[in-house]
C-alpha positions in Angstrom: 4.0 18.1 -15.5 6.4 15.9 -17.4 4.3 13.0 -18.6 7.2 10.9 -19.8 9.0 11.2 -16.4 5.8 10.3 -14.5 5.2 7.3 -16.7 8.8 6.1 -16.3 8.7 6.5 -12.5 5.4 4.6 -12.3 6.9 1.8 -14.4 10.0 1.6 -12.1 7.8 1.1 -9.0 6.3 -2.1 -10.4 9.3 -3.4 -12.4 11.7 -6.3 -11.9 9.3 -8.4 -9.7 9.6 -5.8 -6.9 6.9 -4.1 -4.8 6.3 -1.3 -2.3 7.0 -1.3 1.4 4.3 0.7 3.2 6.1 2.1 6.3 3.8 5.1 6.5 1.9 4.3 9.7 0.9 7.5 11.6 2.5 8.1 14.9 -0.6 7.0 16.9 -0.9 3.8 14.9 2.8 3.1 15.3 2.6 3.8 19.0 -0.3 1.4 19.4 1.7 -1.4 17.8 4.7 -0.6 20.0 2.5 -0.6 23.1 1.2 -4.1 22.3 4.8 -5.4 22.4 6.1 -3.3 25.3 8.2 -1.0 23.1 8.5 2.6 24.4 6.2 5.0 22.4 8.8 7.7 21.8 10.2 9.6 18.9 13.5 7.8 19.4 12.0 4.4 19.3 10.1 5.2 16.1 13.3 6.6 14.6 15.3 3.5 15.6 12.6 1.2 14.1 12.6 3.0 10.8 16.3 3.0 10.7 16.2 -0.8 11.2 13.9 -1.1 8.2 15.8 1.3 5.9 19.2 -0.2 6.6 18.1 -3.9 6.1 20.8 -5.4 3.9 19.6 -6.4 0.4 16.1 -4.9 0.9 16.4 -3.2 -2.5 16.5 -6.6 -4.2 12.8 -7.0 -3.6 11.5 -3.5 -2.7 11.2 -0.8 -5.4 9.7 2.0 -3.2 9.0 2.8 0.4 6.0 4.9 1.5 7.0 7.2 4.4 5.1 9.2 7.0 5.7 13.0 7.5 7.8 12.3 10.6 9.8 9.6 8.8 10.8 11.6 5.8 12.3 14.1 8.1 14.2 11.6 10.2 17.9 10.5 10.1 20.0 7.5 11.0 21.8 7.8 14.4 24.9 9.0 12.5 22.9 11.8 10.9 22.3 10.4 7.5 18.8 11.2 6.2 16.6 8.1 5.9 15.6 9.4 2.4 19.3 9.1 1.4 19.7 5.7 3.0 16.7 4.4 0.9 17.8 6.1 -2.3 21.4 4.6 -2.0 19.8 1.2 -1.6 17.9 1.7 -4.9 14.6 2.2 -3.2 12.4 5.1 -4.3 11.1 7.3 -1.5 7.4 8.1 -1.4 5.1 9.9 1.1 1.6 9.5 2.6 -0.2 12.8 2.1 -3.8 12.3 3.3 -4.6 13.4 6.9 -6.8 10.5 7.8 -10.4 9.1 7.4 -13.0 11.1 9.3 -16.7 10.3 10.0 -19.0 11.3 7.1 -21.8 13.7 8.3 -25.1 11.9 8.5 -23.6 8.6 7.4 -23.2 6.2 10.3 -20.3 3.8 9.9 -18.8 5.6 6.8 -15.6 7.6 6.4 -14.3 10.3 4.1 -10.6 10.9 3.8 -9.4 14.4 4.3 -6.2 16.3 3.4 -6.8 18.3 0.2 -6.5 21.7 1.9 -2.9 22.9 1.4 -1.9 19.7 -0.5 -0.3 21.5 -3.4 2.2 23.2 -1.1 2.9 20.0 0.9 3.5 18.1 -2.3 6.0 20.7 -3.4 7.8 20.4 -0.1 7.9 16.6 -0.2 9.2 16.6 -3.7 12.0 19.0 -2.6 12.8 16.5 0.2 13.3 13.7 -2.3 9.9 12.0 -2.5 9.1 10.7 -6.0 5.6 9.4 -5.4 2.7 9.8 -2.9 -0.2 7.8 -1.4 -3.8 8.6 -0.4 -6.0 6.0 1.2 -9.8 5.9 1.1 -11.7 3.4 3.3 -15.0 1.8 2.3 -16.8 -0.2 4.9 -19.3 -3.0 4.1 -22.3 -3.6 6.3 -26.0 -3.2 6.6 -27.0 -0.6 4.0 -23.4 0.5 3.3 -21.4 1.6 1.5 -23.7 4.4 0.3 -23.3 6.0 -3.1 -22.5 9.2 -1.4 -19.5 7.6 0.4 -18.2 6.0 -2.7 -18.4 9.1 -4.9 -17.0 11.5 -2.3 -14.0 9.3 -1.7 -13.5 8.7 -5.4 -13.6 12.4 -6.1 -11.0 13.1 -3.4 -8.7 10.4 -4.7 -8.9 11.9 -8.2 -8.2 15.5 -7.0 -5.3 14.2 -5.0 -3.9 12.3 -8.0 -4.2 15.3 -10.3 -2.3 17.5 -7.8 0.4 14.8 -7.5 1.0 14.6 -11.2 1.1 18.4 -11.4 3.9 18.3 -8.8 5.8 15.5 -10.7 4.9 12.8 -8.2 3.4 9.4 -9.1 0.1 9.0 -7.3 -0.6 5.8 -5.5 -4.4 5.6 -5.6 -5.7 3.5 -2.7 -9.4 2.7 -2.4 -9.7 0.1 0.3 -12.8 -2.0 0.8 -12.3 -3.1 4.4 -12.2 -6.7 5.5 -14.2 -6.0 8.7 -17.6 -7.7 8.8 -19.4 -10.9 7.9 -20.0 -10.3 4.2 -19.3 -13.0 1.6 -16.6 -12.9 -1.1 -19.3 -12.2 -3.7 -20.4 -9.0 -1.8 -16.8 -7.8 -1.6 -16.4 -8.3 -5.4 -19.6 -6.3 -6.1 -18.6 -3.4 -3.9 -15.0 -3.4 -5.1 -16.0 -3.3 -8.7 -18.4 -0.4 -8.0 -15.7 1.5 -6.1 -13.1 1.0 -8.8 -15.5 2.1 -11.6 -16.3 5.3 -9.6 -12.6 6.0 -9.0 -11.6 5.6 -12.6 -14.5 7.8 -13.8 -13.4 10.5 -11.4 -9.7 10.1 -12.5 -10.8 10.7 -16.1 -12.8 13.7 -15.1 -9.8 15.2 -13.4 -7.5 14.5 -16.3 -5.2 12.1 -14.5 -2.7 10.3 -16.8 -3.3 6.6 -16.1 0.1 5.6 -17.3 1.6 7.7 -14.6 -0.2 6.3 -11.6 -0.4 3.0 -9.5 -3.6 1.5 -8.2 -3.4 0.1 -4.6 -6.6 -1.8 -4.1 -7.8 -4.5 -1.7 -8.0 -8.1 -2.8 -11.5 -9.5 -3.2 -12.0 -11.3 0.2 -14.8 -12.4 2.4 -15.2 -10.5 5.7 -13.0 -11.5 8.6 -16.1 -12.9 10.5 -17.7 -14.5 7.4 -18.6 -18.2 8.1 -17.0 -19.2 4.8 -13.4 -18.2 4.1 -12.6 -18.7 0.4 -9.6 -20.8 -0.6 -6.6 -19.1 -2.2 -7.4 -19.9 -5.8 -11.0 -18.7 -5.4 -9.7 -15.4 -4.0 -7.3 -15.1 -7.0 -10.0 -15.8 -9.5 -12.5 -13.3 -8.0 -9.9 -10.6 -7.6 -8.6 -10.7 -11.1 -12.0 -11.0 -12.6 -13.1 -7.8 -10.7 -9.9 -6.0 -11.8 -10.4 -6.9 -15.5 -13.9 -5.5 -15.4 -12.9 -2.2 -13.8 -9.3 -1.2 -14.3 -8.1 0.2 -17.6 -5.2 -1.5 -19.4 -3.3 1.8 -19.4 -2.5 1.5 -15.7 1.0 0.1 -15.4 0.6 -1.7 -12.2 -1.7 -2.8 -9.4 0.0 -3.1 -6.0 -2.3 -4.8 -3.5 -2.6 -3.7 0.1 -2.5 -6.4 2.7 -5.4 -5.0 4.8 -4.9 -7.2 7.8 -4.1 -10.5 6.1 -1.5 -12.7 7.6 2.0 -12.4 6.0 1.7 -15.9 4.6 -1.8 -15.5 3.1 -0.9 -12.2 1.5 2.0 -13.9 -0.2 0.1 -17.0 -1.2 -2.9 -15.1 -2.7 -0.6 -12.8 -4.7 1.3 -15.8 -5.9 -1.9 -17.6 -7.0 -2.9 -14.6 -9.1 0.4 -14.5 -10.9 0.5 -18.3 -11.4 -3.0 -18.3 -12.9 -3.1 -15.0 -14.9 0.2 -13.2 -15.2 0.8 -13.9 -18.9 -2.7 -12.7 -19.8 -2.9 -9.4 -17.8 -2.4 -5.9 -19.1 -0.9 -4.6 -15.9 1.7 -5.9 -13.4 0.3 -7.5 -10.2 2.6 -6.4 -7.3 2.4 -5.7 -3.6 2.3 -2.7 -1.3 2.3 -4.3 2.1 2.8 -2.9 5.6 2.1 -5.4 8.4 2.4 -8.4 6.0 6.1 -7.5 5.6 7.0 -5.7 8.9 5.0 -7.5 11.6 7.4 -10.5 12.0 10.4 -8.2 12.2 8.6 -5.9 14.8 7.8 -8.9 17.0 11.5 -10.0 16.9 12.9 -6.5 17.5 10.8 -5.4 20.5 12.9 -2.3 20.8 16.1 -4.2 21.6 19.3 -3.2 19.8 20.7 -6.7 20.0 17.8 -8.1 18.0 18.2 -5.7 15.0 20.1 -8.3 12.8 17.4 -11.0 13.4 14.6 -8.6 12.8 16.2 -7.4 9.6 16.6 -11.0 8.4 12.8 -11.5 9.0 12.0 -8.3 7.1 14.3 -9.4 4.2 12.7 -12.8 4.2 9.2 -11.5 3.9 10.2 -9.1 1.1 11.8 -12.0 -0.8 8.7 -14.1 -0.3 6.5 -11.4 -2.0 9.0 -10.9 -4.8 8.7 -14.6 -5.4 4.9 -14.3 -5.4 5.2 -11.8 -8.1 7.0 -14.4 -10.2 4.5 -17.1 -9.3 7.3 -18.9 -7.5 6.2 -18.6 -3.8 5.5 -21.7 -1.8 4.9 -22.6 1.8 8.3 -24.3 1.8 9.9 -20.9 1.7 8.6 -20.2 5.2 10.7 -22.9 6.7 13.8 -22.4 4.6 
């Protein structure tokens, strides 16, 4: 493990007001989104969509790294050029999702544990050889009646830490993603309490496993009320609660925090990130960036709908959303950008 290289790579992922593009949806999830828009659920359709993303002109101006899925990292453009090369040539660092999904915890109704540690060392070595320079592992924490349990939090934190240690051994920057889900009717204060508890557990386990904090990126949820909560907090309140929670639980050694969008609308995800940087950027020890999937891709997907003629318009929508989030990192995003 070359600590200096890891630290430099982690720094590049959150440098220059850029962020990450999460294009690591599993095939079943990607097919589900395609089906809702009448797009064929085929290998070729998925390849064409990923080529659309990777070849978007100017994407590297706002995107520092792209998280890929196992199928994606092995795919090529129609002309045979590997997508990894397309991204690298655009100045975008390729990364890879390495967990194998969240499964039901035994005896814990409504709670999940993320699997994928078996054989991970060998898979990481293969991905590194294919050009990946960072990896991602997602844990999901549900909020509800009597949950999350301590068992769920600690089991997922332990798995995240073991994954992160294996990544650094392989020379890959680990993206550590503990997500407190938005599903439910819980209030913002409840999400803040659970998120802080989860982050404290995660960083305790990272320390136990000897993970170099300067060589990793945290990918957490924002502190938000549940989707069915009767009171949806305004943007500034979300910004204050999120940053307060992070200051209490995230060590200053971490170079950057790249938020997941977690089902937020594209505009809200940009506005909330912008508010955090407007109000706190000059006082924070880590960069506040983004690692969005749907909040960047969904408008483009809805335009494309599997039609070759709509690729340029879809790419323009993707480029626009990436630019909006880069502006949010600078604290310069505004609603006026949406109609520009």
